[in-house]
DRENTORSE-492579 format. One line per 5 residues: number of its first residue (from 1); for each residue x negated, y negated, z negated of N, C-alpha, C, CB. Coordinates in steps of 0.001 Angstrom, whole numbers, plus 500000, padded with zeros to 6 digits. Each point is the difference from the previous one (the first is absolute). Glycine has a CB too. Layout:
BEGIN
NUM = X/Y/Z/X/Y/Z/X/Y/Z/X/Y/Z | ...;
***
This chain:
BEGIN
1 = 387547/417293/469848/498695/499591/499489/499351/499095/501054/499738/502156/498618 | 499884/496654/500968/499363/499099/500956/498494/500265/500059/501781/498263/499564 | 497545/501014/501332/498575/500245/500226/499143/499687/498781/500378/499496/502387 | 500007/499507/496837/499199/499629/498837/500054/501096/498938/500434/497569/500476 | 500728/502984/499288/500117/501088/499036/499257/501243/500483/502215/499088/499263;
6 = 497853/501187/502039/499294/501139/500562/498488/499824/499856/501890/500363/501618 | 497629/498437/498645/498573/499732/499871/499534/500151/498555/500145/498450/501953 | 500631/501077/497108/499648/500141/498580/499973/501472/499604/501025/497754/499504 | 499949/503017/500967/500031/501429/499694/498797/500719/500594/502494/499907/499927 | 497134/499752/501292/498832/500628/500633/498717/499634/499264/501179/499946/502211;
11 = 498702/498809/497349/498802/499596/499262/499890/500712/498657/500111/497785/501126 | 501006/502398/498197/499974/500728/498722/499613/501455/500218/501758/498463/499079 | 498813/502169/501948/499655/501392/500307/498531/500110/500388/502362/500436/500745 | 497146/498624/500052/498592/500015/500395/499085/499831/498789/500639/499066/502237 | 499755/500076/496835/499195/499792/498796/499938/501265/499142/500630/497575/500038;
16 = 500488/503123/499863/500047/501208/499174/499184/501135/500624/502270/499313/499173 | 497842/500850/502143/499350/501128/500657/498632/499679/500597/502252/500837/500474 | 497262/497950/499396/498720/499642/500617/498813/500790/499457/500931/497748/500350 | 498956/502536/498352/498842/500797/499561/499990/501407/500602/499998/498694/497880 | 501167/501924/502200/500072/501339/500584/499665/499966/501482/501726/500636/498309;
21 = 498815/498388/502412/499714/499895/501424/498537/499682/500254/502340/499259/500381 | 497071/499906/498790/498591/499662/500183/499115/501214/499782/500477/497663/499267 | 499795/503109/499687/499220/501218/499767/500184/501008/501122/500208/499625/497550 | 501010/500496/502964/500267/500912/501105/499288/499549/501269/502214/500556/498980 | 497754/498114/501227/499425/499454/501223/498477/500130/500034/501916/498417/500114;
26 = 497408/501399/498745/498537/499998/500002/499392/501320/499553/500104/497582/499563 | 500701/503442/500309/499500/501311/499604/499007/500506/501054/502168/500501/498764 | 496594/499837/500846/498999/500406/500980/500329/501317/500715/498341/498806/498609 | 502439/502058/500772/500350/501252/500649/501202/499855/500931/499082/501198/498029 | 501478/497620/502065/501193/499784/500801/499687/499751/501459/501093/499101/497994;
31 = 499954/500775/502767/499887/499754/501428/499561/498563/500260/501771/501726/500441 | 497565/498048/500694/499505/498671/500337/501124/499048/500371/497886/501039/500766 | 503290/499477/499561/501061/499109/500458/500958/499571/498902/499810/501090/502183 | 499923/499237/496591/500885/499601/498896/500197/498489/499883/499252/502036/498818 | 499698/497160/501268/500246/498547/499921/500887/499492/501132/497791/499754/498890;
36 = 502089/500869/502279/500805/499574/501131/501465/500377/499819/497995/500228/501461 | 502288/500831/497826/501383/500372/499703/500641/498930/499121/499422/502456/500185 | 499848/497093/498802/500505/498944/499123/500277/498726/500804/498715/500986/498057 | 500337/498610/502787/500180/498795/500797/501163/500142/500968/497564/499536/499792 | 502618/501639/500790/501115/500219/500921/501336/499766/499306/498612/501653/501271;
41 = 501556/498900/497529/501257/499823/499290/500199/498561/499541/499860/502370/499271 | 499066/496930/500409/500130/498592/499626/500445/499155/501190/498228/500315/498256 | 501213/499943/502912/500381/499267/501205/501436/500334/500386/497606/499993/500776 | 502760/501268/499119/501357/500416/500319/501018/499337/499069/499101/502183/500843 | 500580/497734/497885/500893/499330/499045/500114/498511/500327/499375/501679/498223;
46 = 499528/497691/502163/500041/498576/500352/500859/499755/501230/497728/499714/499012 | 502221/501191/501948/500829/499856/501202/501476/500052/499631/498191/501049/501400 | 502189/499877/497736/501407/500121/499628/500464/498850/499113/499772/502467/500179 | 499380/497040/498959/500407/498910/499106/500073/498670/500740/498957/501217/498083 | 500111/498521/502803/499925/498698/500652/500445/500035/501449/498159/499440/498474;
51 = 502732/501450/501875/500489/500020/501376/500800/498730/500284/500067/502528/499974 | 499769/496902/501215/500628/498711/500282/501490/500083/500292/497828/499278/500860 | 502694/501890/499365/501417/500129/500317/500754/500643/498851/499438/500171/502424 | 501818/499530/497515/500883/500593/499007/501221/500539/500749/499191/498415/498139 | 501532/502489/501261/501153/500596/500673/501085/498971/500274/499481/502165/498893;
56 = 500733/496891/500199/501037/499007/500210/499555/498868/500926/500878/500565/497750 | 497843/499360/502614/499511/498983/500921/500085/500446/501451/498493/499196/498211 | 501701/502067/502034/500021/500513/501368/501357/499710/500636/498342/501811/499388 | 501660/497926/501928/501280/499698/500684/500889/501209/500105/498857/498242/501283;
***
């Protein structure tokens, strides 16, 4: 699976689960760090998708 297919799959999954995640994130009885958990996983996914090195590029 190349990066373009992975990105399309992630966008479709995000579109399907966004209402549930939004309700979970803004729930007033929830923890204050819920939005930061979402952002952490988004940044982590971006690091893995857009890493500048590949296994076949290494010496």
